[in-house]
N, CA, C and O atoms as CSV, one atom per row, in Angstrom:
chain,resi,resn,atom,element,x,y,z
A,1,UNK,N,N,8.607,-26.687,19.302
A,1,UNK,CA,C,7.642,-27.364,20.372
A,1,UNK,C,C,8.489,-28.474,21.011
A,1,UNK,O,O,9.059,-29.327,20.331
A,2,UNK,N,N,8.541,-28.425,22.276
A,2,UNK,CA,C,9.271,-29.609,23.000
A,2,UNK,C,C,8.644,-30.823,23.006
A,2,UNK,O,O,7.420,-30.932,23.087
A,3,UNK,N,N,9.517,-31.879,22.915
A,3,UNK,CA,C,8.834,-33.193,22.853
A,3,UNK,C,C,8.556,-33.417,24.350
A,3,UNK,O,O,9.134,-32.809,25.250
A,4,UNK,N,N,7.623,-34.340,24.515
A,4,UNK,CA,C,6.843,-34.542,25.964
A,4,UNK,C,C,7.779,-35.607,26.592
A,4,UNK,O,O,7.635,-35.769,27.803
A,5,UNK,N,N,8.760,-36.394,25.933
A,5,UNK,CA,C,9.511,-37.459,26.512
A,5,UNK,C,C,10.939,-36.645,26.948
A,5,UNK,O,O,11.617,-37.286,27.751
A,6,UNK,N,N,11.475,-35.386,26.558
A,6,UNK,CA,C,12.401,-34.820,26.897
A,6,UNK,C,C,12.495,-33.881,27.879
A,6,UNK,O,O,12.399,-32.680,27.624
A,7,UNK,N,N,12.724,-34.425,29.286
A,7,UNK,CA,C,12.804,-33.897,30.364
A,7,UNK,C,C,14.302,-33.061,30.912
A,7,UNK,O,O,14.444,-32.254,31.830
A,8,UNK,N,N,15.239,-33.592,30.003
A,8,UNK,CA,C,16.641,-33.273,30.387
A,8,UNK,C,C,16.728,-31.665,30.334
A,8,UNK,O,O,17.760,-31.118,30.724
A,9,UNK,N,N,15.732,-30.971,29.891
A,9,UNK,CA,C,15.830,-29.216,30.058
A,9,UNK,C,C,15.646,-28.829,31.344
A,9,UNK,O,O,16.223,-27.782,31.639
A,10,UNK,N,N,14.836,-29.507,32.442
A,10,UNK,CA,C,14.444,-29.042,33.473
A,10,UNK,C,C,15.442,-29.440,34.529
A,10,UNK,O,O,15.411,-29.025,35.688
A,11,UNK,N,N,16.373,-30.320,34.012
A,11,UNK,CA,C,17.640,-30.760,34.742
A,11,UNK,C,C,18.672,-29.879,34.952
A,11,UNK,O,O,19.280,-29.788,36.018
A,12,UNK,N,N,18.921,-29.128,33.818
A,12,UNK,CA,C,20.016,-28.400,33.782
A,12,UNK,C,C,20.239,-27.206,34.625
A,12,UNK,O,O,19.286,-26.435,34.511
A,13,UNK,N,N,21.081,-26.807,35.366
A,13,UNK,CA,C,21.226,-25.548,36.183
A,13,UNK,C,C,20.863,-24.246,35.062
A,13,UNK,O,O,21.177,-24.261,33.872
A,14,UNK,N,N,20.192,-23.234,35.705
A,14,UNK,CA,C,19.948,-22.184,35.028
A,14,UNK,C,C,18.374,-22.169,34.274
A,14,UNK,O,O,17.789,-21.169,33.857
A,15,UNK,N,N,17.932,-23.469,34.242
A,15,UNK,CA,C,16.895,-23.830,33.433
A,15,UNK,C,C,15.425,-23.866,34.131
A,15,UNK,O,O,14.386,-24.329,33.659
A,16,UNK,N,N,15.659,-23.189,35.502
A,16,UNK,CA,C,14.309,-23.364,36.205
A,16,UNK,C,C,13.437,-22.397,36.109
A,16,UNK,O,O,13.742,-21.282,35.685
A,17,UNK,N,N,12.340,-22.704,36.469
A,17,UNK,CA,C,11.070,-21.769,35.836
A,17,UNK,C,C,11.310,-20.288,36.573
A,17,UNK,O,O,11.692,-20.284,37.744
A,18,UNK,N,N,11.122,-19.260,35.996
A,18,UNK,CA,C,11.565,-18.168,36.012
A,18,UNK,C,C,10.231,-17.760,37.109
A,18,UNK,O,O,9.074,-18.061,36.815
A,19,UNK,N,N,10.529,-17.150,38.195
A,19,UNK,CA,C,9.437,-16.378,39.513
A,19,UNK,C,C,8.439,-15.773,38.811
A,19,UNK,O,O,8.796,-15.015,37.909
A,20,UNK,N,N,7.344,-15.915,38.993
A,20,UNK,CA,C,6.234,-14.977,38.139
A,20,UNK,C,C,6.175,-13.676,38.538
A,20,UNK,O,O,6.005,-13.418,39.730
A,21,UNK,N,N,6.288,-12.827,37.729
A,21,UNK,CA,C,5.941,-11.521,37.829
A,21,UNK,C,C,4.740,-10.875,38.298
A,21,UNK,O,O,3.689,-11.472,38.060
A,22,UNK,N,N,4.673,-9.684,38.969
A,22,UNK,CA,C,3.546,-8.926,39.185
A,22,UNK,C,C,3.118,-8.177,37.833
A,22,UNK,O,O,3.821,-7.471,37.110
A,23,UNK,N,N,2.051,-8.456,37.724
A,23,UNK,CA,C,1.404,-7.989,36.363
A,23,UNK,C,C,1.568,-6.309,36.368
A,23,UNK,O,O,1.134,-5.677,37.331
A,24,UNK,N,N,2.008,-5.846,35.605
A,24,UNK,CA,C,2.133,-4.042,35.668
A,24,UNK,C,C,0.662,-3.451,35.242
A,24,UNK,O,O,-0.069,-3.802,34.316
A,25,UNK,N,N,0.521,-2.654,36.021
A,25,UNK,CA,C,-0.809,-1.736,35.930
A,25,UNK,C,C,-0.679,-1.215,34.430
A,25,UNK,O,O,0.397,-0.812,33.988
A,26,UNK,N,N,-1.997,-1.257,33.586
A,26,UNK,CA,C,-1.907,-0.939,32.171
A,26,UNK,C,C,-2.333,0.529,32.233
A,26,UNK,O,O,-3.311,0.914,32.875
A,27,UNK,N,N,-1.739,1.111,31.707
A,27,UNK,CA,C,-1.929,2.858,31.245
A,27,UNK,C,C,-2.814,3.065,30.033
A,27,UNK,O,O,-2.644,2.127,29.253
A,28,UNK,N,N,-3.517,3.767,29.676
A,28,UNK,CA,C,-4.195,4.146,28.533
A,28,UNK,C,C,-3.043,4.588,27.777
A,28,UNK,O,O,-2.032,5.094,28.264
A,29,UNK,N,N,-3.289,4.336,26.413
A,29,UNK,CA,C,-2.180,4.933,25.208
A,29,UNK,C,C,-2.346,6.488,25.368
A,29,UNK,O,O,-3.254,7.137,25.887
A,30,UNK,N,N,-1.247,6.857,24.793
A,30,UNK,CA,C,-1.156,8.517,24.770
A,30,UNK,C,C,-1.737,8.842,23.622
A,30,UNK,O,O,-1.606,8.170,22.599
A,31,UNK,N,N,-2.622,10.206,23.732
A,31,UNK,CA,C,-3.391,10.491,22.777
A,31,UNK,C,C,-2.772,10.879,21.381
A,31,UNK,O,O,-1.733,11.539,21.352
A,32,UNK,N,N,-3.405,10.472,20.214
A,32,UNK,CA,C,-2.867,10.552,18.921
A,32,UNK,C,C,-3.133,11.993,18.591
A,32,UNK,O,O,-4.083,12.644,19.026
A,33,UNK,N,N,-2.143,12.451,17.733
A,33,UNK,CA,C,-1.770,13.642,17.163
A,33,UNK,C,C,-2.837,13.802,15.794
A,33,UNK,O,O,-3.073,12.773,15.160
A,34,UNK,N,N,-3.260,14.665,15.502
A,34,UNK,CA,C,-4.023,14.766,14.580
A,34,UNK,C,C,-3.172,14.950,13.072
A,34,UNK,O,O,-2.220,15.723,12.973
A,35,UNK,N,N,-3.597,14.245,12.109
A,35,UNK,CA,C,-2.838,14.271,10.691
A,35,UNK,C,C,-2.773,15.499,10.232
A,35,UNK,O,O,-3.735,16.238,10.442
A,36,UNK,N,N,-1.798,15.914,9.614
A,36,UNK,CA,C,-1.980,17.159,8.532
A,36,UNK,C,C,-2.432,16.441,7.221
A,36,UNK,O,O,-1.806,15.588,6.592
A,37,UNK,N,N,-4.042,17.141,6.862
A,37,UNK,CA,C,-4.263,16.743,5.462
A,37,UNK,C,C,-3.732,17.817,4.455
A,37,UNK,O,O,-3.541,19.013,4.674
A,38,UNK,N,N,-3.521,17.046,3.192
A,38,UNK,CA,C,-2.705,17.825,2.314
A,38,UNK,C,C,-3.946,18.331,1.466
A,38,UNK,O,O,-4.895,17.557,1.338
A,39,UNK,N,N,-3.991,19.507,0.915
A,39,UNK,CA,C,-4.839,20.247,0.041
A,39,UNK,C,C,-4.967,19.352,-1.505
A,39,UNK,O,O,-4.003,19.067,-2.216
A,40,UNK,N,N,-5.937,19.123,-1.696
A,40,UNK,CA,C,-5.943,18.418,-3.189
A,40,UNK,C,C,-6.197,19.579,-4.002
A,40,UNK,O,O,-6.944,20.535,-3.792
A,41,UNK,N,N,-5.192,19.233,-5.282
A,41,UNK,CA,C,-5.418,20.368,-6.253
A,41,UNK,C,C,-5.875,19.457,-7.449
A,41,UNK,O,O,-5.678,18.242,-7.473
A,42,UNK,N,N,-6.548,20.217,-8.502
A,42,UNK,CA,C,-7.113,19.719,-9.624
A,42,UNK,C,C,-5.908,19.998,-10.680
A,42,UNK,O,O,-5.396,21.103,-10.857
A,43,UNK,N,N,-5.526,18.719,-11.392
A,43,UNK,CA,C,-4.651,18.898,-12.135
A,43,UNK,C,C,-4.995,19.214,-13.825
A,43,UNK,O,O,-5.846,18.518,-14.380
A,44,UNK,N,N,-4.414,20.098,-14.444
A,44,UNK,CA,C,-4.855,20.386,-15.816
A,44,UNK,C,C,-4.244,19.239,-16.752
A,44,UNK,O,O,-3.025,19.106,-16.852
A,45,UNK,N,N,-5.057,18.505,-17.361
A,45,UNK,CA,C,-4.767,17.646,-18.587
A,45,UNK,C,C,-4.251,18.451,-19.785
A,45,UNK,O,O,-4.622,19.573,-20.130
A,46,UNK,N,N,-3.192,17.553,-20.434
A,46,UNK,CA,C,-2.535,18.336,-21.654
A,46,UNK,C,C,-3.729,18.320,-23.030
A,46,UNK,O,O,-3.731,19.165,-23.925
A,47,UNK,N,N,-4.560,17.319,-22.940
A,47,UNK,CA,C,-5.524,17.257,-23.917
A,47,UNK,C,C,-6.735,17.345,-23.335
A,47,UNK,O,O,-6.949,16.994,-22.174
A,48,UNK,N,N,-7.824,17.947,-24.327
A,48,UNK,CA,C,-9.224,17.934,-23.813
A,48,UNK,C,C,-9.993,16.853,-23.413
A,48,UNK,O,O,-9.668,15.908,-24.130
A,49,UNK,N,N,-10.884,16.508,-22.595
A,49,UNK,CA,C,-11.436,15.154,-22.436
A,49,UNK,C,C,-12.953,15.285,-22.088
A,49,UNK,O,O,-13.330,16.325,-21.548
A,50,UNK,N,N,-13.738,14.407,-22.334
A,50,UNK,CA,C,-15.104,14.498,-22.413
A,50,UNK,C,C,-15.610,14.480,-21.164
A,50,UNK,O,O,-14.787,14.737,-20.285
A,51,UNK,N,N,-16.883,14.220,-20.763
A,51,UNK,CA,C,-17.604,13.991,-19.473
A,51,UNK,C,C,-16.938,12.748,-18.717
A,51,UNK,O,O,-16.733,12.749,-17.503
A,52,UNK,N,N,-16.652,11.779,-19.498
A,52,UNK,CA,C,-16.124,10.619,-18.621
A,52,UNK,C,C,-14.505,10.602,-18.318
A,52,UNK,O,O,-13.930,9.609,-17.871
A,53,UNK,N,N,-13.915,11.738,-18.599
A,53,UNK,CA,C,-12.534,11.892,-18.422
A,53,UNK,C,C,-11.368,11.091,-19.456
A,53,UNK,O,O,-10.151,10.956,-19.329
A,54,UNK,N,N,-12.377,10.610,-20.583
A,54,UNK,CA,C,-11.281,10.218,-21.537
A,54,UNK,C,C,-10.820,11.306,-22.565
A,54,UNK,O,O,-11.562,12.271,-22.748
A,55,UNK,N,N,-9.430,11.188,-23.366
A,55,UNK,CA,C,-9.481,12.061,-24.442
A,55,UNK,C,C,-10.376,12.145,-25.386
A,55,UNK,O,O,-10.993,11.179,-25.834
A,56,UNK,N,N,-10.507,13.372,-25.766
A,56,UNK,CA,C,-11.617,13.772,-27.009
A,56,UNK,C,C,-10.867,13.190,-28.434
A,56,UNK,O,O,-9.709,13.268,-28.844
A,57,UNK,N,N,-12.100,12.575,-28.976
A,57,UNK,CA,C,-11.470,11.883,-30.034
A,57,UNK,C,C,-11.285,13.005,-31.299
A,57,UNK,O,O,-12.304,13.575,-31.687
A,58,UNK,N,N,-10.008,13.313,-31.927
A,58,UNK,CA,C,-9.815,14.046,-32.904
A,58,UNK,C,C,-9.333,13.171,-34.361
A,58,UNK,O,O,-8.419,12.349,-34.437
A,59,UNK,N,N,-10.160,13.584,-35.353
A,59,UNK,CA,C,-9.717,13.076,-36.422
A,59,UNK,C,C,-8.365,13.619,-36.889
A,59,UNK,O,O,-8.233,14.838,-36.992
A,60,UNK,N,N,-7.214,12.685,-37.220
A,60,UNK,CA,C,-6.157,13.211,-37.755
A,60,UNK,C,C,-5.892,12.746,-39.235
A,60,UNK,O,O,-6.181,11.593,-39.556
A,61,UNK,N,N,-5.341,13.637,-40.150
A,61,UNK,CA,C,-5.532,13.470,-41.466
A,61,UNK,C,C,-4.638,12.558,-41.819
A,61,UNK,O,O,-4.843,11.972,-42.881
A,62,UNK,N,N,-3.560,12.251,-41.107
A,62,UNK,CA,C,-2.477,11.281,-41.365
A,62,UNK,C,C,-2.733,9.923,-41.023
A,62,UNK,O,O,-1.767,9.166,-41.119
A,63,UNK,N,N,-3.824,9.444,-40.644
A,63,UNK,CA,C,-4.235,8.174,-40.188
A,63,UNK,C,C,-5.687,8.045,-40.510
A,63,UNK,O,O,-6.486,8.981,-40.501
A,64,UNK,N,N,-5.962,6.765,-40.803
A,64,UNK,CA,C,-7.029,6.287,-41.377
A,64,UNK,C,C,-8.106,6.074,-39.898
A,64,UNK,O,O,-7.733,6.385,-38.767
A,65,UNK,N,N,-9.223,5.592,-40.162
A,65,UNK,CA,C,-10.170,5.166,-39.115
A,65,UNK,C,C,-9.395,4.138,-38.378
A,65,UNK,O,O,-9.863,4.104,-37.240
A,66,UNK,N,N,-8.571,3.413,-38.480
A,66,UNK,CA,C,-8.015,2.248,-38.064
A,66,UNK,C,C,-6.879,2.810,-37.011
A,66,UNK,O,O,-6.638,2.177,-35.983
A,67,UNK,N,N,-6.273,3.901,-37.293
A,67,UNK,CA,C,-5.187,4.337,-36.832
A,67,UNK,C,C,-3.895,4.235,-37.379
A,67,UNK,O,O,-2.843,4.600,-36.853
A,68,UNK,N,N,-4.075,3.656,-38.587
A,68,UNK,CA,C,-2.798,3.228,-39.552
A,68,UNK,C,C,-2.589,4.506,-40.327
A,68,UNK,O,O,-3.469,5.280,-40.706
A,69,UNK,N,N,-1.107,4.618,-40.526
A,69,UNK,CA,C,-0.967,5.726,-41.621
A,69,UNK,C,C,-1.339,5.946,-42.644
A,69,UNK,O,O,-1.492,4.908,-43.288
A,70,UNK,N,N,-1.660,7.095,-43.334
A,70,UNK,CA,C,-2.124,6.876,-44.826
A,70,UNK,C,C,-1.061,7.171,-45.491
A,70,UNK,O,O,-0.327,8.110,-45.184
A,71,UNK,N,N,-0.869,6.406,-46.461
A,71,UNK,CA,C,0.381,6.610,-47.692
A,71,UNK,C,C,0.027,7.575,-48.356
A,71,UNK,O,O,-1.113,7.589,-48.820
A,72,UNK,N,N,0.864,8.578,-48.565
A,72,UNK,CA,C,0.604,9.724,-49.246
A,72,UNK,C,C,1.453,9.398,-50.930
A,72,UNK,O,O,2.547,8.888,-51.173
A,73,UNK,N,N,0.443,9.918,-51.791
A,73,UNK,CA,C,0.985,9.730,-53.374
A,73,UNK,C,C,2.172,10.401,-53.378
A,73,UNK,O,O,2.461,11.343,-52.641
A,74,UNK,N,N,2.986,9.809,-54.376
A,74,UNK,CA,C,4.200,10.556,-54.961
A,74,UNK,C,C,3.945,11.799,-56.040
A,74,UNK,O,O,4.902,12.407,-56.518
């Protein structure tokens, strides 16, 4: 922003205000083309899921109920 006390800019040659241009008539924008919609495909999951979409819980004999490994006796 120009300081109000600085008037030297207008005294320099070539810094005179430009002549006002005639406003150009506004044309309407060109019509937009339609976007190509991609067909949606249902992906098959690797594990079976329940109605909520979460994997079905399967009991693993090598894990206890907390998910820790079961130590096998020797």
